[in-house]
ZADRENSE-972427 format. One record per residue (C-alpha): x, z, y; residue number from 0; residue in three letters. Coordinates in steps of 0.5 Angstrom, whole numbers, plus 500, padded with zeros to 3 digits. Each point is the difference from the previous one (the first is absolute). Layout:
// ZADRENSE-972427
ZASE    x    z    y    k    r
ZASE    X    Z    Y  NUM  ALA
...
// end
This chain:
// ZADRENSE-972427
ZASE    x    z    y    k    r
ZASE  237  064  354    0  MET
ZASE  494  498  505    1  LYS
ZASE  493  503  498    2  TYR
ZASE  494  497  502    3  LEU
ZASE  495  505  503    4  MET
ZASE  493  501  496    5  ASN
ZASE  493  503  502    6  VAL
ZASE  502  506  497    7  ARG
ZASE  506  501  504    8  ASP
ZASE  496  499  506    9  LEU
ZASE  494  505  498   10  ARG
ZASE  506  505  500   11  TYR
ZASE  503  498  506   12  PHE
ZASE  493  501  504   13  PHE
ZASE  499  506  496   14  ALA
ZASE  506  503  504   15  VAL
ZASE  498  498  507   16  ALA
ZASE  493  502  499   17  GLU
ZASE  501  507  497   18  LEU
ZASE  507  501  504   19  GLU
ZASE  503  504  494   20  TYR
ZASE  503  497  493   21  PHE
ZASE  497  506  496   22  SER
ZASE  493  498  502   23  GLN
ZASE  501  493  499   24  ALA
ZASE  502  501  493   25  THR
ZASE  494  504  498   26  LYS
ZASE  495  495  504   27  GLN
ZASE  504  494  496   28  CYS
ZASE  500  504  493   29  HIS
ZASE  508  499  500   30  VAL
ZASE  505  505  498   31  SER
ZASE  506  502  505   32  GLN
ZASE  505  496  496   33  PRO
ZASE  496  493  499   34  LYS
ZASE  498  501  508   35  TRP
ZASE  508  501  502   36  SER
ZASE  502  493  496   37  GLY
ZASE  494  496  503   38  GLN
ZASE  501  503  507   39  ILE
ZASE  508  498  499   40  LYS
ZASE  498  493  497   41  LYS
ZASE  496  499  507   42  LEU
ZASE  506  502  504   43  GLU
ZASE  504  495  496   44  GLU
// end
């Protein structure tokens, strides 16, 4: 199943790229770690 990328997914991606740490990026985006992992997996697919 293919997923479409949305603005939220891009925001997560850029937060990690900017901060270089997943834990800091989750705090900046106000997202829990499990939700974050799911969104990153979706981007990878």
